[in-house]
N, CA and C of each residue as an Amber inpcrd file, in Angstrom:
protein
   720
  32.6220000  32.0990000  11.0650000  33.9290000  31.9680000  10.4170000
  33.7610000  32.0160000   8.9060000  34.7860000  32.4680000   8.2200000
  34.7530000  32.4770000   6.7630000  36.1570000  32.3010000   6.2400000
  36.2480000  31.9410000   4.9410000  37.5390000  31.8460000   4.2660000
  38.5260000  30.9860000   5.0120000  39.7620000  31.4960000   5.2280000
  40.8210000  30.6760000   5.8030000  40.5910000  30.2710000   7.2550000
  39.6280000  30.9170000   7.9390000  39.3410000  30.5490000   9.3210000
  38.5720000  29.2350000   9.4080000  37.9500000  28.8450000   8.3390000
  37.1410000  27.6260000   8.3360000  37.9680000  26.4220000   7.9070000
  37.6020000  25.2160000   8.3850000  38.1670000  24.0120000   7.7600000
  37.7340000  23.9430000   6.3100000  38.5200000  23.2660000   5.4900000
  38.3010000  23.2480000   4.0410000  37.7610000  21.8900000   3.6070000
  36.7040000  21.9090000   2.8100000  36.1340000  20.6920000   2.2380000
  36.1090000  20.8110000   0.7210000  36.6530000  19.8140000   0.0410000
  36.6330000  19.7340000  -1.4170000  35.6440000  18.6430000  -1.8020000
  34.6860000  18.9690000  -2.6700000  33.6390000  18.0110000  -3.0360000
  33.5440000  17.9320000  -4.5500000  33.6900000  16.7310000  -5.1090000
  33.5200000  16.5320000  -6.5440000  32.0650000  16.1680000  -6.8360000
  31.6720000  16.3470000  -8.0980000  30.2760000  16.0850000  -8.4480000
  29.3380000  16.9500000  -7.6450000  29.7700000  18.1980000  -7.3630000
  29.1060000  19.0260000  -6.3630000  28.0150000  19.9240000  -6.9150000
  27.6730000  19.7840000  -8.1790000  26.6920000  20.6900000  -8.7790000
  25.3040000  20.0740000  -8.9270000  25.1520000  18.8020000  -8.5420000
  23.8450000  18.1580000  -8.6620000  23.7740000  16.9670000  -7.7150000
  22.5750000  16.5000000  -7.4610000  22.3440000  15.2700000  -6.7250000
  22.9780000  15.2500000  -5.3480000  23.5550000  14.1040000  -5.0060000
  24.1340000  13.9130000  -3.6790000  25.2850000  14.8870000  -3.4360000
  26.1300000  15.1010000  -4.4310000  27.2600000  16.0080000  -4.2540000
  26.8120000  17.4120000  -3.9060000  25.7790000  17.9100000  -4.5720000
  25.2480000  19.2500000  -4.2770000  24.7260000  19.3020000  -2.8410000
  24.0460000  18.2440000  -2.4130000  23.5260000  18.2090000  -1.0500000
  24.6570000  18.1510000  -0.0250000  25.7390000  17.4350000  -0.3380000
  26.8950000  17.3910000   0.5550000  27.4810000  18.7840000   0.7200000
  27.6450000  19.5080000  -0.3880000  28.1890000  20.8650000  -0.3370000
  27.3130000  21.7640000   0.5330000  26.0140000  21.7050000   0.3300000
  25.1140000  22.5740000   1.0840000  25.1550000  22.2540000   2.5700000
  25.3460000  20.9900000   2.9120000  25.4490000  20.6150000   4.3220000
  26.7800000  21.0780000   4.9200000  27.8820000  20.8100000   4.2250000
  29.2000000  21.1660000   4.7540000  29.4220000  22.6740000   4.7680000
  28.7060000  23.4090000   3.9330000  28.8980000  24.8580000   3.8530000
  28.5730000  25.5650000   5.1690000  27.8050000  24.9210000   6.0270000
  27.4870000  25.5280000   7.3180000  28.7130000  25.6130000   8.2240000
  29.6860000  24.7470000   7.9930000  30.8370000  24.6680000   8.8980000
  32.1880000  24.7620000   8.1930000  32.2100000  24.6570000   6.8540000
  33.4550000  24.5850000   6.1020000  33.5040000  25.6320000   4.9890000
  34.7150000  25.9700000   4.5960000  34.9360000  26.6160000   3.3040000
  34.9110000  25.4970000   2.2740000  34.0030000  25.5730000   1.3110000
  33.8150000  24.4700000   0.3840000  34.3820000  24.8040000  -0.9910000
  35.0670000  23.8370000  -1.5650000  35.5460000  23.9250000  -2.9400000
  34.6020000  23.0730000  -3.7730000  33.8400000  23.7350000  -4.6260000
  32.7640000  23.1100000  -5.3840000  33.3090000  22.6670000  -6.7400000
  33.3790000  21.3590000  -6.9460000  33.9570000  20.8060000  -8.1770000
  32.8610000  20.3610000  -9.1210000  32.9150000  20.8420000 -10.3470000
  31.9390000  20.4520000 -11.3510000  32.5360000  20.5200000 -12.7390000
  31.7440000  20.1020000 -13.7180000  32.2520000  19.9510000 -15.0850000
  32.1930000  21.2290000 -15.8990000  31.2650000  22.1350000 -15.5820000
  31.1560000  23.3750000 -16.3480000  31.2060000  24.5750000 -15.4110000
  31.7110000  25.6860000 -15.9440000  31.7960000  26.9080000 -15.1480000
  30.4110000  27.3890000 -14.7310000  29.4260000  27.2120000 -15.6110000
  28.0700000  27.6720000 -15.3130000  27.4710000  26.9050000 -14.1310000
  27.6080000  25.5810000 -14.1450000  27.0270000  24.7820000 -13.0600000
  27.7400000  25.0350000 -11.7420000  29.0550000  25.2380000 -11.7960000
  29.8190000  25.5270000 -10.5700000  29.4070000  26.8810000 -10.0090000
  29.2770000  27.8780000 -10.8850000  28.8690000  29.2100000 -10.4420000
  27.5130000  29.1630000  -9.7420000  26.5820000  28.4070000 -10.3160000
  25.2450000  28.3020000  -9.7280000  25.2920000  27.6490000  -8.3610000
  26.1720000  26.6670000  -8.1840000  26.2700000  25.9720000  -6.8990000
  26.9390000  26.8280000  -5.8320000  27.8930000  27.6490000  -6.2460000
  28.6400000  28.4760000  -5.2890000  27.8010000  29.6450000  -4.7850000
  26.8740000  30.1240000  -5.6250000  26.0500000  31.2770000  -5.2720000
  25.3500000  31.0680000  -3.9270000  25.4450000  32.0740000  -3.0610000
  24.7610000  32.1250000  -1.7610000  25.4000000  31.2580000  -0.6830000
  26.4630000  30.5250000  -1.0010000  27.1650000  29.7960000   0.0520000
  28.0250000  30.7810000   0.8410000  28.1130000  30.6000000   2.1530000
  28.8200000  31.6020000   2.9690000  30.3110000  31.6950000   2.6960000
  30.9460000  30.5890000   2.3100000  32.3910000  30.5940000   2.0420000
  32.6750000  29.4790000   1.0470000  32.9390000  29.8520000  -0.2130000
  33.0710000  28.8220000  -1.2540000  33.8850000  29.3530000  -2.4240000
  34.4300000  28.4170000  -3.1740000  35.0980000  28.7250000  -4.4420000
  34.8660000  27.5660000  -5.3900000  35.1030000  27.8060000  -6.6760000
  34.8390000  26.7920000  -7.6800000  36.0820000  26.0830000  -8.1690000
  35.8560000  24.9060000  -8.7380000  36.9130000  24.0800000  -9.3320000
  36.2760000  23.3880000 -10.5260000  36.6710000  23.7910000 -11.7200000
  36.0200000  23.2980000 -12.9440000  36.9540000  22.3260000 -13.6500000
  36.4900000  21.1120000 -13.8610000  37.2940000  20.1100000 -14.5600000
  36.3800000  19.0340000 -15.1220000  36.7630000  18.4880000 -16.2740000
  36.0920000  17.3360000 -16.8650000  36.8500000  16.0930000 -16.3960000
  36.2700000  15.3490000 -15.4760000  36.9730000  14.2050000 -14.8940000
  37.2310000  13.1010000 -15.9070000  36.4690000  13.0860000 -16.9940000
  36.7310000  12.1030000 -18.0450000  38.0330000  12.4120000 -18.7850000
  38.4610000  13.6700000 -18.7070000  39.6980000  14.1060000 -19.3610000
  40.8020000  14.1660000 -18.3020000  41.1960000  12.9850000 -17.8170000
  42.1060000  12.9150000 -16.6690000  43.4960000  12.4070000 -17.0390000
  43.8120000  12.3900000 -18.3240000  45.1470000  11.9800000 -18.7510000
  46.1490000  13.1150000 -18.6090000  47.4180000  12.8430000 -18.9160000
  48.4600000  13.8710000 -18.8310000  48.1120000  15.0960000 -19.6740000
  48.1930000  16.2660000 -19.0600000  47.8940000  17.5020000 -19.7610000
  46.4260000  17.7750000 -19.9690000  45.5550000  16.9170000 -19.4260000
  44.1140000  17.0510000 -19.6380000  43.4680000  18.0670000 -18.7190000
  42.1480000  18.1640000 -18.8260000  41.3630000  19.1410000 -18.0800000
  41.5930000  19.0120000 -16.5760000  41.5870000  17.7970000 -16.0550000
  41.7450000  17.6070000 -14.6150000  43.1350000  18.0220000 -14.1520000
  44.1580000  17.6200000 -14.8700000  45.5300000  17.9680000 -14.4740000
  45.7260000  19.4770000 -14.4710000  45.1890000  20.1570000 -15.4690000
  45.3330000  21.6140000 -15.5350000  44.5880000  22.2930000 -14.3810000
  43.3920000  21.8110000 -14.0820000  42.6100000  22.4050000 -13.0000000
  43.2860000  22.1810000 -11.6440000  43.8400000  20.9910000 -11.4330000
  44.5320000  20.7090000 -10.1750000  45.7860000  21.5700000 -10.0270000
  46.4780000  21.8210000 -11.1280000  47.6790000  22.6630000 -11.0730000
  47.3370000  24.0650000 -10.5930000  46.1250000  24.5180000 -10.8750000
  45.6760000  25.8250000 -10.4160000  45.1610000  25.7670000  -8.9800000
  44.4710000  24.6880000  -8.6180000  43.8350000  24.5920000  -7.2970000
  44.8240000  24.2950000  -6.1770000  45.6840000  23.3160000  -6.3770000
  46.5200000  22.8030000  -5.2890000  47.3340000  23.8930000  -4.5970000
  47.9740000  24.8220000  -5.3210000  48.7540000  25.8530000  -4.6180000
  47.9120000  26.7610000  -3.7240000  46.5990000  26.8100000  -3.9580000
  45.7260000  27.6760000  -3.1560000  45.2900000  27.0230000  -1.8570000
  45.4890000  25.7160000  -1.7130000  44.9780000  24.9930000  -0.5530000
  46.1290000  24.5440000   0.3440000  46.3180000  25.2520000   1.4160000
  47.3720000  24.8580000   2.3540000  46.9900000  23.5840000   3.1000000
  45.6760000  23.4420000   3.3620000  45.1760000  22.2610000   4.0580000
  43.8380000  21.8530000   3.4560000  43.5460000  20.5750000   3.5300000
  42.2300000  20.0550000   3.1500000  41.7710000  19.1600000   4.2880000
  40.6870000  19.5610000   4.9290000  40.1740000  18.8020000   6.0710000
  39.2640000  17.6650000   5.6350000  38.5380000  17.8680000   4.5520000
  37.6110000  16.8470000   4.0400000  37.6770000  16.8450000   2.5150000
  37.8290000  15.6690000   1.9380000  37.7220000  15.4820000   0.4900000
  36.6220000  14.4640000   0.2440000  35.5710000  14.8830000  -0.4510000
  34.4390000  13.9940000  -0.7380000  34.4080000  13.7100000  -2.2370000
  34.5450000  12.4450000  -2.5780000  34.4370000  12.0150000  -3.9800000
  32.9960000  11.5990000  -4.2470000  32.2430000  12.4970000  -4.8980000
  30.8420000  12.2070000  -5.2000000  30.5820000  12.0640000  -6.6880000
  31.4890000  12.5680000  -7.5360000  31.2850000  12.5020000  -8.9790000
  31.3120000  11.0530000  -9.4670000  30.5460000  10.7830000 -10.4830000
  30.5520000   9.4380000 -11.0580000  29.6940000   9.3770000 -12.3080000
  29.9200000   8.3480000 -13.1010000  29.0880000   8.1180000 -14.2790000
  28.4830000   6.7210000 -14.1850000  27.3250000   6.5750000 -14.7820000
  26.6190000   5.2980000 -14.8150000  26.5490000   4.8000000 -16.2480000
  27.2190000   3.7010000 -16.5000000  27.1020000   3.0140000 -17.7860000
  26.7700000   1.5620000 -17.4660000  25.7520000   1.0240000 -18.1270000
  25.3490000  -0.3430000 -17.8270000  24.8420000  -1.0290000 -19.0760000
  24.7050000  -2.3460000 -18.9660000  24.2830000  -3.1870000 -20.0670000
  24.9850000  -4.5270000 -19.9340000  24.5810000  -5.4820000 -20.7370000
  25.1900000  -6.8030000 -20.6590000  26.5940000  -6.7860000 -21.2460000
  27.4130000  -7.7280000 -20.8150000  28.7740000  -7.8370000 -21.3390000
  28.7390000  -8.0180000 -22.8550000  27.7200000  -8.7080000 -23.3470000
  27.6070000  -8.9530000 -24.7840000  27.3270000  -7.6770000 -25.5740000
  26.7640000  -6.6680000 -24.9120000  26.3040000  -5.4810000 -25.6350000
  27.0660000  -4.1960000 -25.3450000  27.6710000  -4.0840000 -24.1650000
  28.2790000  -2.8060000 -23.7680000  29.5330000  -2.5250000 -24.5950000
  29.6260000  -1.3320000 -25.2010000  30.8340000  -1.0140000 -25.9720000
  32.0320000  -0.7920000 -25.0540000  33.2210000  -1.0030000 -25.5790000
  34.4390000  -0.8320000 -24.7910000  34.5620000   0.5940000 -24.2620000
  34.0250000   1.5640000 -25.0020000  34.1070000   2.9550000 -24.5610000
  33.4060000   3.1720000 -23.2250000  32.3350000   2.4060000 -22.9550000
  31.6330000   2.5470000 -21.6750000  32.4680000   2.0000000 -20.5200000
  33.1710000   0.8980000 -20.7590000  34.0650000   0.3610000 -19.7350000
  35.1740000   1.3690000 -19.4340000  35.7450000   1.9250000 -20.4950000
  36.8610000   2.8630000 -20.3130000  36.4030000   4.1250000 -19.5890000
  35.2780000   4.7010000 -19.9930000  34.7790000   5.9130000 -19.3600000
  34.4820000   5.6740000 -17.8830000  33.8590000   4.5460000 -17.5690000
  33.5280000   4.2300000 -16.1780000  34.7740000   4.1850000 -15.3130000
  35.8110000   3.5500000 -15.8100000  37.0440000   3.4550000 -15.0340000
  37.7300000   4.8140000 -14.9040000  37.7110000   5.6010000 -15.9780000
  38.3770000   6.9060000 -15.9270000  37.7140000   7.8260000 -14.9020000
  36.3970000   7.9610000 -14.9660000  35.7060000   8.9070000 -14.0850000
  35.5680000   8.3580000 -12.6730000  35.1840000   7.0950000 -12.5400000
  34.8640000   6.5300000 -11.2330000  36.0710000   6.0460000 -10.4550000
  37.2290000   5.9200000 -11.1150000  38.4160000   5.4400000 -10.4110000
  39.6530000   6.2890000 -10.6790000  40.0570000   6.4230000 -11.9420000
  41.3280000   7.0760000 -12.2470000  41.3130000   8.5380000 -11.8160000
  40.2240000   9.2540000 -12.0850000  40.1400000  10.6560000 -11.6610000
  40.1590000  10.7740000 -10.1420000  39.5070000   9.8510000  -9.4560000
  39.5170000   9.8360000  -7.9870000  40.9440000   9.6950000  -7.4670000
  41.6850000   8.7670000  -8.0540000  43.0740000   8.5700000  -7.6370000
  43.9090000   9.8160000  -7.9100000  43.7000000  10.4560000  -9.0620000
  44.4670000  11.6410000  -9.4130000  44.2010000  12.8140000  -8.4880000
  42.9300000  13.0460000  -8.1720000  42.5750000  14.1430000  -7.2670000
  43.1280000  13.8790000  -5.8760000  42.9770000  12.6440000  -5.4060000
  43.4730000  12.3020000  -4.0690000  44.9830000  12.4800000  -3.9940000
  45.6830000  11.9880000  -4.9770000  47.1450000  12.1140000  -4.9920000
  47.5690000  13.5760000  -4.9230000  46.9100000  14.4310000  -5.7030000
  47.2740000  15.8430000  -5.7340000  47.0130000  16.5410000  -4.4020000
  45.9680000  16.1140000  -3.6900000  45.5840000  16.7810000  -2.4490000
  46.1340000  16.1080000  -1.2000000  46.8690000  15.0110000  -1.3550000
  47.3800000  14.2940000  -0.1810000  48.2550000  15.1600000   0.7310000
  49.1690000  15.9630000   0.2040000  49.9520000  16.7930000   1.1330000
  49.0720000  17.6830000   2.0130000  48.0430000  18.2810000   1.4260000
  47.1400000  19.1370000   2.1890000  46.2800000  18.3270000   3.1500000
  45.8960000  17.1190000   2.7600000  45.1500000  16.2340000   3.6560000
  46.0150000  15.8040000   4.8390000  47.2800000  15.5090000   4.5890000
  48.1850000  15.1280000   5.6620000  48.4000000  16.2720000   6.6410000
  48.5340000  17.4830000   6.1180000  48.7070000  18.6570000   6.9730000
  47.5420000  18.7970000   7.9460000  46.3300000  18.5530000   7.4460000
  45.1230000  18.7200000   8.2580000  44.7460000  17.4790000   9.0440000
  45.4860000  16.3600000   8.8420000  45.0130000  15.0590000   9.3590000
  43.5580000  14.8830000   8.9340000  43.3580000  15.0050000   7.6200000
  42.0240000  15.1030000   7.0730000  41.3300000  13.7790000   6.8210000
  40.1720000  13.8920000   6.1990000  39.2860000  12.7640000   5.9340000
  38.9750000  12.7050000   4.4540000  39.0730000  11.5060000   3.8810000
  38.6250000  11.2580000   2.5080000  37.3390000  10.4310000   2.5810000
  36.2720000  10.9610000   2.0140000  34.9970000  10.2350000   1.9550000
  34.7720000   9.8070000   0.5130000  34.6670000   8.5080000   0.3050000
  34.4260000   7.9550000  -1.0190000  32.9690000   7.5160000  -1.0860000
  32.1710000   8.2460000  -1.8590000  30.7710000   7.8650000  -2.0240000
  30.6970000   6.7930000  -3.0950000  30.6070000   5.5650000  -2.6600000
  30.6120000   4.4150000  -3.5430000  29.1720000   4.0390000  -3.8690000
  28.8050000   2.7940000  -3.7550000  27.4710000   2.3210000  -4.1310000
  27.2880000   0.9090000  -3.6140000  26.0370000   0.4820000  -3.5030000
  25.7830000  -0.9270000  -3.2560000  26.3390000  -1.7890000  -4.3640000
  26.4730000  -1.1990000  -5.5720000  27.0410000  -1.9170000  -6.7060000
  28.5290000  -2.1610000  -6.5370000  29.1540000  -1.5120000  -5.5430000
  30.5450000  -1.7800000  -5.2280000  30.7180000  -2.9060000  -4.2310000
  29.5960000  -3.4920000  -3.8070000  29.6300000  -4.6280000  -2.8760000
  29.0880000  -5.9010000  -3.5040000  28.2040000  -5.7450000  -4.4910000
  27.5670000  -6.9050000  -5.1140000  27.3100000  -6.5940000  -6.5840000
  27.7920000  -7.4600000  -7.4630000  27.6270000  -7.2530000  -8.9090000
  26.4590000  -8.0850000  -9.4220000  25.6160000  -7.4340000 -10.2280000
  24.4650000  -8.1250000 -10.8040000  24.4110000  -7.8800000 -12.3080000
  23.5900000  -8.6600000 -12.9850000  23.4920000  -8.5840000 -14.4440000
  23.1960000  -7.1720000 -14.9170000  23.8130000  -6.7980000 -16.0120000
  23.6990000  -5.5210000 -16.7350000  24.3660000  -4.3520000 -16.0170000
  25.0210000  -4.6100000 -14.8830000  25.6690000  -3.5250000 -14.1370000
  27.1850000  -3.5450000 -14.3150000  27.6740000  -4.2410000 -15.3540000
  29.1040000  -4.4940000 -15.5090000  30.0280000  -3.3070000 -15.3700000
  29.9800000  -2.3040000 -16.2580000  30.9250000  -1.1940000 -16.1730000
  30.8300000  -0.4370000 -14.8530000  29.6150000  -0.1940000 -14.3930000
  29.4230000   0.5590000 -13.1510000  29.9410000  -0.2350000 -11.9580000
  29.5110000  -1.4970000 -11.8290000  29.9430000  -2.3150000 -10.6920000
  31.4520000  -2.5310000 -10.6940000  32.0290000  -2.8150000 -11.8540000
  33.4710000  -3.0440000 -11.9160000  34.2350000  -1.8220000 -11.4330000
  33.7980000  -0.6430000 -11.8580000  34.4870000   0.5770000 -11.4300000
  34.2840000   0.8240000  -9.9410000  33.1220000   0.4600000  -9.4080000
  32.8600000   0.6880000  -7.9910000  33.5610000  -0.3480000  -7.1130000
  33.6990000  -1.5770000  -7.5910000  34.5250000  -2.5570000  -6.8750000
  35.9670000  -2.0530000  -6.8030000  36.4680000  -1.5380000  -7.9310000
  37.8310000  -1.0040000  -7.9550000  37.9570000   0.1990000  -7.0350000
  36.9120000   1.0370000  -6.9690000  36.9280000   2.1920000  -6.0800000
  36.9680000   1.7620000  -4.6220000  36.2620000   0.6810000  -4.2930000
  36.3200000   0.1540000  -2.9180000  37.7310000  -0.2970000  -2.5770000
  38.3960000  -0.9640000  -3.5120000  39.7790000  -1.3890000  -3.2900000
  40.6800000  -0.1750000  -3.0920000  40.4500000   0.8770000  -3.8910000
  41.2390000   2.0950000  -3.7480000  41.0880000   2.6830000  -2.3500000
  39.8650000   2.7630000  -1.8580000  39.6290000   3.3110000  -0.5220000
  40.3150000   2.4650000   0.5470000  40.2500000   1.1470000   0.4090000
  40.8710000   0.2600000   1.4000000  42.3890000   0.4260000   1.4200000
  42.9960000   0.4860000   0.2490000  44.4560000   0.5970000   0.2200000
  44.8970000   1.9920000   0.6690000  44.1310000   3.0340000   0.3020000
  44.4760000   4.3840000   0.7440000  44.4130000   4.4830000   2.2600000
  43.3900000   3.8880000   2.8600000  43.2630000   3.8870000   4.3150000
  44.4820000   3.2380000   4.9610000  44.9190000   2.1220000   4.4040000
  46.0630000   1.4050000   4.9580000  47.3530000   2.2110000   4.7930000
  47.5110000   2.8360000   3.6300000  48.7330000   3.5950000   3.3570000
  48.8310000   4.8730000   4.1860000  47.7040000   5.5300000   4.4200000
  47.7410000   6.8600000   5.0290000  47.4270000   6.8800000   6.5210000
  47.1690000   5.7210000   7.0970000  46.8480000   5.6630000   8.5270000
  47.9310000   6.3360000   9.3680000  49.1890000   6.0380000   9.0490000
  50.3040000   6.5930000   9.8250000  50.4500000   8.0990000   9.6340000
  49.8680000   8.6360000   8.5600000  49.9280000  10.0720000   8.3050000
  48.7340000  10.8210000   8.8780000  47.8640000  10.1020000   9.5800000
  46.7240000  10.7440000  10.2190000  45.5510000  11.0150000   9.3100000
  45.5710000  10.4460000   8.1060000  44.4630000  10.6410000   7.1580000
  43.4950000   9.4710000   7.2850000  42.2230000   9.7890000   7.4940000
  41.1940000   8.7570000   7.5880000  40.4570000   8.6200000   6.2560000
  39.9310000   7.4310000   6.0000000  39.2380000   7.1630000   4.7410000
  37.9410000   6.4170000   5.0460000  36.8430000   6.9730000   4.5900000
  35.5260000   6.3610000   4.7960000  34.9150000   6.0100000   3.4450000
  34.4980000   4.7580000   3.3020000  33.7730000   4.2940000   2.1140000
  32.2970000   4.2160000   2.4780000  31.4480000   4.9490000   1.7500000
  30.0070000   4.9070000   2.0020000  29.3270000   4.2580000   0.8050000
  28.5170000   3.2400000   1.0900000  27.8570000   2.4530000   0.0440000
  26.3420000   2.6100000   0.1730000  25.7740000   3.6420000  -0.4640000
  24.3150000   3.7680000  -0.4200000  23.6570000   2.7450000  -1.3430000
  22.4630000   2.3400000  -0.9560000  21.6120000   1.6170000  -1.8900000
  21.0080000   2.6110000  -2.8710000  19.8930000   2.2700000  -3.4490000
  19.2770000   3.1440000  -4.4500000  18.7320000   4.4120000  -3.7960000
  19.1500000   5.5720000  -4.3580000  18.7980000   6.8760000  -3.8080000
  17.9480000   7.6270000  -4.8260000  17.0110000   8.4050000  -4.3400000
  16.1010000   9.1650000  -5.2020000  16.8550000  10.3440000  -5.8200000
  17.5250000  10.0950000  -6.9520000  18.3020000  11.1080000  -7.6680000
  18.0630000  10.9700000  -9.1680000  18.6360000  11.9100000  -9.9290000
  18.5390000  11.8330000 -11.3880000  19.1800000  10.5460000 -11.9130000
  20.3120000  10.1230000 -11.3090000  20.9610000   8.8940000 -11.7580000
  20.0440000   7.6910000 -11.5610000  19.3000000   7.6960000 -10.4390000
  18.3680000   6.6020000 -10.1950000  17.2770000   6.5540000 -11.2600000
  16.8320000   7.7210000 -11.6810000  15.8080000   7.7770000 -12.7290000
  16.3470000   7.2080000 -14.0390000  17.6290000   7.4660000 -14.3090000
  18.2560000   6.8890000 -15.5050000  18.2580000   5.3630000 -15.4220000
  18.5670000   4.8420000 -14.2360000  18.5950000   3.3870000 -14.0680000
  17.2150000   2.7790000 -14.2540000  16.2090000   3.4310000 -13.7040000
  14.8450000   2.9100000 -13.8050000  14.3470000   2.9840000 -15.2470000
  14.7190000   4.0520000 -15.9550000  14.3620000   4.1470000 -17.3730000
  14.9640000   2.9830000 -18.1480000  16.2200000   2.6400000 -17.8260000
  16.8910000   1.5280000 -18.4970000  16.1470000   0.2180000 -18.2150000
  15.6780000   0.0620000 -16.9740000  14.9930000  -1.1800000 -16.5910000
  13.5610000  -1.2380000 -17.1060000  13.0320000  -0.0860000 -17.5190000
  11.7000000  -0.0630000 -18.1080000  10.5700000  -0.2860000 -17.1280000
  10.7700000   0.1370000 -15.8720000   9.7110000  -0.0020000 -14.8720000
   9.3010000   1.3810000 -14.3830000   8.1970000   1.4310000 -13.6220000
   7.6870000   2.7010000 -13.1340000   8.5370000   3.1990000 -11.9730000
   8.8150000   4.5010000 -11.9640000   9.6230000   5.0990000 -10.8960000
   8.7480000   5.3650000  -9.6760000   9.1680000   4.8170000  -8.5290000
   8.4590000   5.0220000  -7.2660000   9.4560000   5.6160000  -6.2660000
   9.4300000   6.9370000  -6.1140000  10.4340000   7.6260000  -5.3010000
  10.4720000   7.1140000  -3.8640000   9.3020000   6.7170000  -3.3130000
   9.2850000   6.3100000  -1.9050000   9.9200000   4.9390000  -1.6730000
  10.3500000   4.2600000  -2.7410000  11.0470000   2.9840000  -2.5800000
  12.5570000   3.1650000  -2.3930000  13.0220000   4.3940000  -2.5290000
  14.4560000   4.6500000  -2.5240000  14.8420000   5.5280000  -1.3370000
  16.1300000   5.5230000  -1.0240000  16.6470000   6.3860000   0.0280000
  16.4550000   7.8500000  -0.3320000  16.1940000   8.6470000   0.6690000
  16.2640000  10.0910000   0.4790000  17.7270000  10.5170000   0.4900000
  18.0270000  11.5600000  -0.2440000  19.3940000  12.0840000  -0.2520000
  19.8420000  12.4320000   1.1610000  18.9250000  12.9050000   1.9840000
  19.2710000  13.2960000   3.3500000  19.8610000  12.1440000   4.1530000
  19.4510000  10.9140000   3.8390000  19.9950000   9.7590000   4.5500000
  21.4750000   9.5600000   4.2460000  21.8620000   9.8260000   3.0020000
  23.2720000   9.7250000   2.6240000  24.0700000  10.8570000   3.2620000
  23.4870000  12.0510000   3.2990000  24.1630000  13.1940000   3.9200000
  24.4140000  12.9210000   5.4010000  23.4830000  12.2830000   6.0610000
  23.6720000  11.9350000   7.4720000  24.8680000  11.0060000   7.6520000
  25.0470000  10.0740000   6.7170000  26.1870000   9.1630000   6.7810000
  27.5030000   9.9190000   6.5860000  27.5040000  10.8580000   5.6330000
  28.7050000  11.6750000   5.4120000  29.0160000  12.4890000   6.6580000
  27.9960000  13.0980000   7.2260000  28.1960000  13.9290000   8.4170000
  28.7210000  13.0970000   9.5890000  28.2750000  11.8500000   9.7140000
  28.7920000  10.9740000  10.7710000  30.3010000  10.8060000  10.6320000
  30.7600000  10.5770000   9.4090000  32.1970000  10.4150000   9.1800000
  32.9520000  11.7050000   9.4620000  32.3850000  12.8360000   9.0420000
  33.0540000  14.1260000   9.2030000  33.1680000  14.5180000  10.6630000
  32.1630000  14.2090000  11.4600000  32.1330000  14.6490000  12.8620000
  32.6540000  13.5940000  13.8290000  33.1570000  12.4750000  13.3310000
  33.7180000  11.4500000  14.2260000  34.8560000  12.0450000  15.0540000
  34.9580000  11.6340000  16.2730000  36.0160000  12.1390000  17.1440000
  37.3830000  11.6910000  16.6190000  38.4570000  12.4230000  16.9560000
  39.7440000  12.2170000  16.2920000  40.3140000  10.8060000  16.3740000
  39.9740000  10.0700000  17.4300000  40.5520000   8.7290000  17.5570000
  39.7740000   7.6760000  16.7770000  38.6310000   8.0740000  16.2030000
  37.7310000   7.1140000  15.5500000  37.8700000   7.1900000  14.0380000
  37.8150000   6.0360000  13.3930000  37.7960000   5.9560000  11.9430000
  36.5490000   5.2000000  11.5140000  35.6670000   5.8750000  10.8050000
  34.4760000   5.2210000  10.2460000  34.9100000   4.6400000   8.9090000
  35.2710000   3.3710000   8.8930000  35.8900000   2.7970000   7.6960000
  34.8890000   2.5580000   6.5700000  33.7840000   1.8860000   6.8630000
  32.8150000   1.5140000   5.8310000  31.4050000   1.6500000   6.3800000
  30.5270000   2.2890000   5.5960000  29.1190000   2.4200000   5.9520000
  28.2640000   1.9440000   4.7870000  27.2580000   1.1460000   5.0750000
  26.2740000   0.7370000   4.0790000  24.9190000   1.2850000   4.4900000
  24.2710000   2.0010000   3.5920000  22.9710000   2.6030000   3.8760000
  21.9910000   2.0930000   2.8350000  20.9660000   1.3750000   3.2770000
  20.0020000   0.7680000   2.3610000  18.6040000   1.3150000   2.6010000
  17.7450000   1.3220000   1.5860000  16.3190000   1.5730000   1.8480000
  15.7930000   0.5300000   2.8220000  14.8940000   0.9410000   3.7090000
  14.4170000   0.0530000   4.7630000  13.8460000  -1.2500000   4.2160000
  13.1980000  -1.1910000   3.0650000  12.5680000  -2.3730000   2.4990000
  13.4870000  -3.2070000   1.6300000  14.8000000  -2.9010000   1.6290000
  15.7380000  -3.6130000   0.7550000  15.8450000  -5.0810000   1.1470000
  15.8310000  -5.9460000   0.1330000  16.0780000  -7.3750000   0.3400000
  17.1980000  -7.8090000  -0.5940000  18.2830000  -8.4080000  -0.0600000
  19.3990000  -8.8330000  -0.9170000  18.9370000  -9.8100000  -1.9870000
């Protein structure tokens, strides 16, 4: 199948890390809309996929008339249905409350929450048509807040609340919502966190990206009567 014959999956943060892996997995069965911040990165991700198109937007620019609103105005009329929407994009800002600038708090909320709400709102009619699925790739930081994780954890706690309320609101419309909370995953973002902590990076201590993809696939392939509401995926050696 190709193009309109395939179910449609929209994936944000789809040009690197977990989002890129989600796109590559879903591309086997879906027409994928690859969302990224630059035209170059989106083009590179779309190349060689059997059925795909790009969606370029700066999620930090999500106010009225901004990059995201303009991109959605172009995308939404092209999508009659959306079977899967995966929110994978995010930013990591951390530090102590005493030190973190207000701009980091604002950016975290804009990208990790406000843009998610805006994209979901715009695609809800198409999700309802398909009785689709929204997958919110959250974090362990959205379940437990620890020192120096303020902006990131606060935005992820808020994102968890968003997923819970969306699930409650859209249940009657046939839209399912899955919140996935991975622990530490071997990605570029994880390397940034370890650099901040000033310790040696040990890739085998973290989840493989494939483990997160398996969780996404579980939600996507759930039978129609089932709702996978919340999944937590931790490295085997994790201790709270």
